N, C-alpha and C positions, 0 to 999 in steps of 0.2 A: 504494500500500500504506500501511497505517497506520504512522505514525511519531509517537513521543512522545519529546520531548527535555526532560529535567529540568535545572534549573540553580538556583543560589542557595545551595547548601550551603556549609559551611565549619566552622571552629573557633570556638566561642563559649563564653564563661564562663557558669556557672550564673546564672540570672536574666536572661540576655540574650535577644535576639530575632534571628530570621532570617526572611526571606521567600523561599519557594521558588516557582519558576514552572515550568510545563510547557507547552511549545508543541506543539500537535497538528496533524497534517496527514494527508491521505489518506482522510478520511471526513467526513461531514456533522456536524461537531462539535456544533452547536446541537441535535442530535436525541438526544444521548446523556447519560446520567448519567456523571459523572466521579468518580473516587475517588483518594485518596492512600493508599498503603500504606507500611509501613516494615518493614525486616528488620534486627534487631540480630544481632551475631555469635553463632552457636550457637543462634539462636532461629528460629521459623517466621515467615514474613511475616504481618503483621497489618494489618487495616484501621484507618486513622486517621480518615478523614473522607470524606464523600460529598456531592455537590451535584447537584440535579436538573438536567434539561436547560435549564430556563429560569433557574436560579439561585434560584428562589423557595423551595426547601426544602433544608435541610442537616442532616446527622447527624454525630455525633462519637463516637469511642470514649470511654468514661468516663475513661480515663487522660489525655485531652487536653482534655476539655470545660472551657470557660472560659478556656483558654490559647491554643488554636489557632482560626483562622478560615479556612475555605475560601471561595473566591470564583472567579468565572469571568467572562470577557469573550468573548461569542460573536462579536463583531465581529473580534476578534483571534485567536480560536481558542486561548485560553490559560486555564489554570486555576492559581490560586495557592494557597499555603498560608502564611498569616501565623502565625508561631510565637513566642509571647511566654512570659516566665517559664520559660525552658527549664531542664530538669533533666538531670543526667547520664544518667538512664534513657531520655531521648529520643534518645540516641546510636544512630544506625542509618543505613542507606542508605534513602532515601526515593524512592518510585516513584509515578508517576501511571498511571492506567489508565482506559480507556473500557469501559463495560459492553458485553458481547456480542462484544468483540474479544479475541483471545488475546495480542495484542502487548503487550510491556513495553518501556519505555525502558531506558537504561543506569543510571538512578538517579543520585542526588546524595547525597554523604556529608555527614551532619550529626554533628559531634562536640561534645559539651558537656562541657567540662572546665576546671578551673582550673589 
C-alpha cells in the first residue's frame, strides 16, 4: 500500500530555512508527479509545489515562488522541499502526495516565529 512519510519540520525564525523530505513506498515512485501541500490552522489545504515524474518540470504557488524549491530522487524514492526566506505565513502542516493516489502522510509541522 502507498505510504508517505514526511519529516524535517520544526520551529524556525522568520528569514530562516528548512528542508522537508518525504519518503514514499508502495508504488512505482518514478512514474508519478509528486506534490507538496500545506494546511494552516483554520484554512483549507493548499498546493505549494509540484514536480514531474522525471524531475524535469516544477511548478510553485505564487506565494512561495523564488523561496521554495522542490526536488526528487527517484533512486531513493524521496521528494524534498527546500524552504528559504521563511515567513510567519508559511506556518502550516506540510504534506506530500502522489498524483492519482488518495493516500496522505501524517504531515510535518512547520512553525515560523520569532
